N, CA, C and O atoms as a DFTB+ gen file, in Angstrom:
404 C
 N C O
     1  1       8.613      -1.118      12.092
     2  2       8.217      -1.930      10.958
     3  2       9.458      -2.427      10.259
     4  3      10.556      -1.926      10.501
     5  1       9.297      -3.386       9.417
     6  2      10.455      -3.938       8.714
     7  2      10.404      -3.709       7.204
     8  3      10.980      -4.475       6.432
     9  1       9.708      -2.647       6.791
    10  2       9.638      -2.285       5.379
    11  2      10.768      -1.324       5.045
    12  3      11.086      -0.427       5.826
    13  1      11.364      -1.519       3.889
    14  2      12.412      -0.611       3.426
    15  2      11.782       0.427       2.494
    16  3      10.847       0.119       1.756
    17  1      12.288       1.632       2.532
    18  2      11.794       2.681       1.641
    19  2      12.543       2.589       0.316
    20  3      13.772       2.537       0.286
    21  1      11.798       2.569      -0.758
    22  2      12.365       2.547      -2.095
    23  2      12.320       3.970      -2.634
    24  3      11.281       4.627      -2.578
    25  1      13.434       4.440      -3.150
    26  2      13.510       5.839      -3.587
    27  2      13.971       5.930      -5.030
    28  3      15.066       5.490      -5.380
    29  1      13.121       6.505      -5.855
    30  2      13.492       6.711      -7.254
    31  2      14.228       8.031      -7.432
    32  3      14.890       8.250      -8.446
    33  1      14.109       8.904      -6.445
    34  2      14.655      10.256      -6.586
    35  2      15.780      10.548      -5.600
    36  3      16.077      11.709      -5.321
    37  1      16.402       9.503      -5.077
    38  2      17.485       9.705      -4.126
    39  2      17.023      10.175      -2.756
    40  3      17.840      10.619      -1.950
    41  1      15.741      10.086      -2.482
    42  2      15.207      10.467      -1.188
    43  2      14.690      11.887      -1.102
    44  3      14.296      12.334      -0.025
    45  1      14.683      12.614      -2.223
    46  2      14.255      14.013      -2.204
    47  2      12.791      14.157      -1.790
    48  3      12.450      15.054      -1.020
    49  1      11.925      13.275      -2.299
    50  2      10.493      13.368      -1.958
    51  2      10.291      13.133      -0.468
    52  3       9.532      13.854       0.179
    53  1      10.968      12.124       0.077
    54  2      10.849      11.812       1.507
    55  2      11.378      12.968       2.348
    56  3      10.748      13.365       3.328
    57  1      12.513      13.498       1.974
    58  2      13.123      14.589       2.722
    59  2      12.268      15.850       2.692
    60  3      12.320      16.663       3.614
    61  1      11.479      16.013       1.625
    62  2      10.656      17.216       1.515
    63  2       9.396      17.148       2.382
    64  3       8.736      18.163       2.601
    65  1       9.065      15.948       2.875
    66  2       7.881      15.825       3.739
    67  2       8.164      16.394       5.119
    68  3       9.279      16.252       5.622
    69  1       7.187      17.030       5.741
    70  2       7.372      17.470       7.126
    71  2       7.620      16.256       8.037
    72  3       7.120      15.164       7.769
    73  1       8.374      16.450       9.082
    74  2       8.721      15.361       9.999
    75  2       7.489      14.644      10.534
    76  3       7.512      13.426      10.711
    77  1       6.401      15.391      10.796
    78  2       5.204      14.752      11.337
    79  2       4.554      13.825      10.306
    80  3       3.943      12.824      10.680
    81  1       4.679      14.144       9.020
    82  2       4.142      13.259       7.976
    83  2       4.977      11.992       7.864
    84  3       4.436      10.896       7.713
    85  1       6.299      12.143       7.939
    86  2       7.171      10.967       7.893
    87  2       6.893      10.062       9.083
    88  3       6.855       8.839       8.952
    89  1       6.699      10.672      10.240
    90  2       6.400       9.911      11.454
    91  2       5.051       9.201      11.348
    92  3       4.915       8.055      11.776
    93  1       4.058       9.880      10.780
    94  2       2.728       9.282      10.613
    95  2       2.799       8.085       9.663
    96  3       2.162       7.061       9.910
    97  1       3.562       8.207       8.589
    98  2       3.712       7.101       7.640
    99  2       4.379       5.915       8.317
   100  3       3.911       4.784       8.191
   101  1       5.468       6.164       9.035
   102  2       6.147       5.079       9.750
   103  2       5.211       4.428      10.774
   104  3       5.205       3.206      10.926
   105  1       4.422       5.247      11.473
   106  2       3.481       4.725      12.460
   107  2       2.404       3.859      11.825
   108  3       2.040       2.815      12.366
   109  1       1.893       4.293      10.672
   110  2       0.882       3.499       9.957
   111  2       1.470       2.186       9.440
   112  3       0.810       1.148       9.492
   113  1       2.692       2.228       8.949
   114  2       3.326       0.992       8.486
   115  2       3.495      -0.001       9.634
   116  3       3.254      -1.197       9.466
   117  1       3.906       0.490      10.791
   118  2       4.074      -0.374      11.958
   119  2       2.731      -0.921      12.434
   120  3       2.610      -2.118      12.693
   121  1       1.729      -0.065      12.551
   122  2       0.407      -0.495      13.002
   123  2      -0.200      -1.492      12.021
   124  3      -0.851      -2.453      12.432
   125  1       0.009      -1.266      10.732
   126  2      -0.520      -2.185       9.720
   127  2       0.149      -3.547       9.821
   128  3      -0.515      -4.578       9.716
   129  1       1.452      -3.554      10.022
   130  2       2.172      -4.810      10.169
   131  2       1.676      -5.572      11.400
   132  3       1.494      -6.789      11.347
   133  1       1.459      -4.866      12.493
   134  2       0.945      -5.504      13.705
   135  2      -0.457      -6.056      13.479
   136  3      -0.778      -7.145      13.956
   137  1      -1.294      -5.317      12.755
   138  2      -2.652      -5.782      12.454
   139  2      -2.596      -7.046      11.593
   140  3      -3.353      -7.989      11.822
   141  1      -1.711      -7.065      10.615
   142  2      -1.584      -8.248       9.762
   143  2      -1.122      -9.454      10.565
   144  3      -1.632     -10.558      10.375
   145  1      -0.163      -9.254      11.456
   146  2       0.328     -10.359      12.280
   147  2      -0.752     -10.887      13.218
   148  3      -0.745     -12.060      13.593
   149  1      -1.680     -10.006      13.590
   150  2      -2.802     -10.399      14.447
   151  2      -4.002     -10.888      13.639
   152  3      -5.062     -11.181      14.193
   153  1      -3.818     -10.971      12.313
   154  2      -4.867     -11.430      11.394
   155  2      -6.098     -10.519      11.418
   156  3      -7.226     -10.975      11.231
   157  1      -5.864      -9.238      11.651
   158  2      -6.927      -8.229      11.619
   159  2      -6.897      -7.598      10.230
   160  3      -6.430      -6.474      10.044
   161  1      -7.410      -8.356       9.265
   162  2      -7.280      -7.982       7.864
   163  2      -7.999      -6.686       7.515
   164  3      -7.474      -5.875       6.752
   165  1      -9.193      -6.482       8.066
   166  2      -9.933      -5.250       7.736
   167  2      -9.191      -4.021       8.242
   168  3      -9.137      -3.000       7.556
   169  1      -8.620      -4.113       9.438
   170  2      -7.854      -2.988       9.974
   171  2      -6.606      -2.737       9.121
   172  3      -6.263      -1.590       8.836
   173  1      -5.937      -3.813       8.718
   174  2      -4.742      -3.672       7.875
   175  2      -5.101      -3.051       6.527
   176  3      -4.368      -2.209       6.008
   177  1      -6.241      -3.476       5.960
   178  2      -6.687      -2.899       4.686
   179  2      -7.018      -1.418       4.830
   180  3      -6.718      -0.617       3.945
   181  1      -7.636      -1.063       5.948
   182  2      -7.979       0.347       6.191
   183  2      -6.710       1.192       6.293
   184  3      -6.663       2.314       5.787
   185  1      -5.692       0.655       6.942
   186  2      -4.432       1.398       7.069
   187  2      -3.722       1.497       5.727
   188  3      -3.068       2.500       5.440
   189  1      -3.850       0.457       4.903
   190  2      -3.272       0.533       3.564
   191  2      -3.957       1.638       2.765
   192  3      -3.300       2.371       2.026
   193  1      -5.264       1.756       2.912
   194  2      -6.002       2.834       2.240
   195  2      -5.532       4.200       2.726
   196  3      -5.383       5.128       1.932
   197  1      -5.300       4.323       4.034
   198  2      -4.793       5.585       4.576
   199  2      -3.429       5.908       3.980
   200  3      -3.159       7.049       3.608
   201  1      -2.577       4.899       3.893
   202  2      -1.254       5.116       3.302
   203  2      -1.390       5.540       1.844
   204  3      -0.685       6.440       1.389
   205  1      -2.292       4.898       1.113
   206  2      -2.514       5.275      -0.285
   207  2      -2.961       6.725      -0.387
   208  3      -2.525       7.447      -1.284
   209  1      -3.832       7.159       0.525
   210  2      -4.295       8.549       0.518
   211  2      -3.141       9.513       0.757
   212  3      -3.178      10.657       0.304
   213  1      -2.126       9.054       1.463
   214  2      -0.941       9.872       1.706
   215  2       0.061       9.791       0.554
   216  3       1.113      10.431       0.588
   217  1      -0.280       8.988      -0.477
   218  2       0.618       8.847      -1.618
   219  2       1.693       7.802      -1.410
   220  3       2.751       7.860      -2.036
   221  1       1.424       6.831      -0.521
   222  2       2.407       5.788      -0.215
   223  2       1.923       4.460      -0.787
   224  3       0.814       4.018      -0.488
   225  1       2.754       3.829      -1.607
   226  2       2.473       2.508      -2.160
   227  2       3.249       1.482      -1.361
   228  3       4.451       1.639      -1.147
   229  1       2.572       0.428      -0.915
   230  2       3.205      -0.626      -0.126
   231  2       3.231      -1.908      -0.952
   232  3       2.204      -2.345      -1.471
   233  1       4.410      -2.501      -1.066
   234  2       4.564      -3.788      -1.735
   235  2       4.911      -4.811      -0.656
   236  3       6.065      -4.937      -0.248
   237  1       3.885      -5.541      -0.202
   238  2       4.085      -6.505       0.877
   239  2       5.010      -7.649       0.484
   240  3       5.781      -8.139       1.308
   241  1       4.935      -8.069      -0.758
   242  2       5.765      -9.181      -1.210
   243  2       7.252      -8.875      -1.119
   244  3       8.054      -9.738      -0.762
   245  1       7.609      -7.650      -1.442
   246  2       9.019      -7.229      -1.412
   247  2       9.388      -6.506      -0.124
   248  3      10.560      -6.210       0.109
   249  1       8.395      -6.222       0.714
   250  2       8.600      -5.509       1.986
   251  2       9.214      -4.130       1.757
   252  3      10.161      -3.735       2.438
   253  1       8.653      -3.402       0.780
   254  2       9.103      -2.046       0.500
   255  2       7.908      -1.117       0.399
   256  3       6.781      -1.550       0.160
   257  1       8.173       0.159       0.584
   258  2       7.159       1.182       0.354
   259  2       7.823       2.344      -0.359
   260  3       9.028       2.564      -0.239
   261  1       7.012       3.081      -1.102
   262  2       7.566       4.242      -1.795
   263  2       6.495       5.309      -1.954
   264  3       5.297       5.024      -1.976
   265  1       6.960       6.529      -2.062
   266  2       6.069       7.659      -2.282
   267  2       5.779       7.761      -3.771
   268  3       6.686       7.720      -4.603
   269  1       4.510       7.893      -4.087
   270  2       4.091       8.025      -5.474
   271  2       3.180       9.218      -5.616
   272  3       2.533       9.642      -4.658
   273  1       3.134       9.763      -6.828
   274  2       2.149      10.781      -7.128
   275  2       0.778      10.129      -7.234
   276  3       0.692       8.914      -7.411
   277  1      -0.275      10.892      -7.130
   278  2      -1.634      10.361      -7.189
   279  2      -1.875       9.572      -8.478
   280  3      -2.514       8.521      -8.443
   281  1      -1.368      10.067      -9.623
   282  2      -1.596       9.357     -10.868
   283  2      -0.841       8.039     -10.900
   284  3      -1.338       7.058     -11.454
   285  1       0.350       7.997     -10.317
   286  2       1.100       6.746     -10.243
   287  2       0.402       5.760      -9.325
   288  3       0.334       4.568      -9.623
   289  1      -0.117       6.256      -8.210
   290  2      -0.752       5.398      -7.221
   291  2      -2.004       4.753      -7.786
   292  3      -2.273       3.583      -7.513
   293  1      -2.762       5.487      -8.561
   294  2      -3.997       4.922      -9.107
   295  2      -3.703       3.799     -10.098
   296  3      -4.559       2.945     -10.330
   297  1      -2.511       3.787     -10.683
   298  2      -2.136       2.744     -11.631
   299  2      -1.184       1.721     -11.018
   300  3      -0.596       0.917     -11.742
   301  1      -1.024       1.740      -9.701
   302  2      -0.030       0.897      -9.056
   303  2      -0.352      -0.587      -9.155
   304  3       0.567      -1.406      -9.167
   305  1      -1.621      -0.960      -9.228
   306  2      -1.976      -2.369      -9.334
   307  2      -2.920      -2.588     -10.495
   308  3      -3.936      -1.905     -10.627
   309  1      -2.581      -3.529     -11.318
   310  2      -3.507      -3.993     -12.341
   311  2      -3.433      -5.510     -12.351
   312  3      -2.355      -6.093     -12.235
   313  1      -4.577      -6.133     -12.491
   314  2      -4.630      -7.588     -12.492
   315  2      -4.170      -8.115     -13.839
   316  3      -4.574      -7.616     -14.889
   317  1      -3.322      -9.129     -13.793
   318  2      -2.832      -9.780     -14.996
   319  2      -3.960     -10.624     -15.584
   320  3      -4.447     -11.537     -14.917
   321  1      -4.389     -10.340     -16.823
   322  2      -5.483     -11.100     -17.422
   323  2      -5.173     -12.595     -17.530
   324  3      -6.094     -13.411     -17.579
   325  1      -3.898     -12.959     -17.566
   326  2      -3.514     -14.369     -17.648
   327  2      -3.638     -15.071     -16.295
   328  3      -3.544     -16.297     -16.225
   329  1      -3.848     -14.306     -15.222
   330  2      -3.967     -14.866     -13.876
   331  2      -5.388     -15.386     -13.680
   332  3      -6.241     -14.708     -13.107
   333  1      -5.620     -16.585     -14.160
   334  2      -6.946     -17.182     -14.049
   335  2      -6.897     -18.282     -13.003
   336  3      -6.504     -19.413     -13.289
   337  1      -7.297     -17.940     -11.797
   338  2      -7.272     -18.903     -10.706
   339  2      -8.452     -19.847     -10.753
   340  3      -8.523     -20.788      -9.963
   341  1      -9.383     -19.611     -11.668
   342  2     -10.568     -20.444     -11.749
   343  2     -11.697     -19.949     -10.865
   344  3     -12.799     -20.497     -10.891
   345  1     -11.426     -18.914     -10.082
   346  2     -12.444     -18.344      -9.209
   347  2     -13.215     -17.292     -10.002
   348  3     -12.623     -16.413     -10.629
   349  1     -14.532     -17.395      -9.966
   350  2     -15.370     -16.442     -10.669
   351  2     -15.970     -15.486      -9.652
   352  3     -16.641     -15.910      -8.711
   353  1     -15.728     -14.200      -9.844
   354  2     -16.250     -13.176      -8.943
   355  2     -17.258     -12.318      -9.679
   356  3     -17.131     -12.066     -10.877
   357  1     -18.277     -11.870      -8.929
   358  2     -19.183     -10.906      -9.541
   359  2     -18.465      -9.563      -9.598
   360  3     -17.407      -9.410      -8.988
   361  1     -19.008      -8.606     -10.304
   362  2     -18.343      -7.314     -10.530
   363  2     -18.051      -6.581      -9.225
   364  3     -16.999      -5.958      -9.085
   365  1     -18.975      -6.651      -8.272
   366  2     -18.778      -5.964      -6.987
   367  2     -17.618      -6.567      -6.229
   368  3     -16.771      -5.842      -5.708
   369  1     -17.568      -7.916      -6.159
   370  2     -16.470      -8.577      -5.446
   371  2     -15.139      -8.349      -6.148
   372  3     -14.110      -8.190      -5.490
   373  1     -15.150      -8.332      -7.462
   374  2     -13.919      -8.082      -8.219
   375  2     -13.394      -6.674      -7.915
   376  3     -12.195      -6.485      -7.707
   377  1     -14.296      -5.693      -7.891
   378  2     -13.894      -4.313      -7.583
   379  2     -13.350      -4.214      -6.165
   380  3     -12.365      -3.514      -5.928
   381  1     -13.972      -4.898      -5.229
   382  2     -13.503      -4.896      -3.841
   383  2     -12.119      -5.508      -3.749
   384  3     -11.240      -4.967      -3.078
   385  1     -11.921      -6.636      -4.420
   386  2     -10.627      -7.307      -4.411
   387  2      -9.536      -6.415      -4.995
   388  3      -8.467      -6.271      -4.402
   389  1      -9.796      -5.829      -6.131
   390  2      -8.817      -4.952      -6.758
   391  2      -8.515      -3.753      -5.858
   392  3      -7.363      -3.331      -5.752
   393  1      -9.549      -3.204      -5.209
   394  2      -9.348      -2.075      -4.307
   395  2      -8.479      -2.415      -3.112
   396  3      -7.738      -1.568      -2.613
   397  1      -8.568      -3.640      -2.658
   398  2      -7.775      -4.063      -1.491
   399  2      -6.364      -4.459      -1.850
   400  3      -5.487      -4.481      -0.986
   401  1      -6.131      -4.771      -3.097
   402  2      -4.784      -5.139      -3.520
   403  2      -4.049      -3.890      -3.910
   404  3      -2.884      -3.957      -4.304
């Protein structure tokens, strides 16, 4: 994969993970990137959810990932109220969109 790891703690959190967990994260990042390149959006979203469950936040725009605590991860994305694209979504679609971002 071509994502860089962002470390707020000098790499201590990453180093503390067992090698198999680090390998699984790298494998998911690579598989997700391949799914995105193949336009398999649902598969890529599912892998992003798996990464989130592992405490990994992925920033596609910056091509970085970082380990976060569960409380940090739950607050990792919030929609800017000023971001009014003119698209009106029902509550279910809005929740789905936010969950995928």
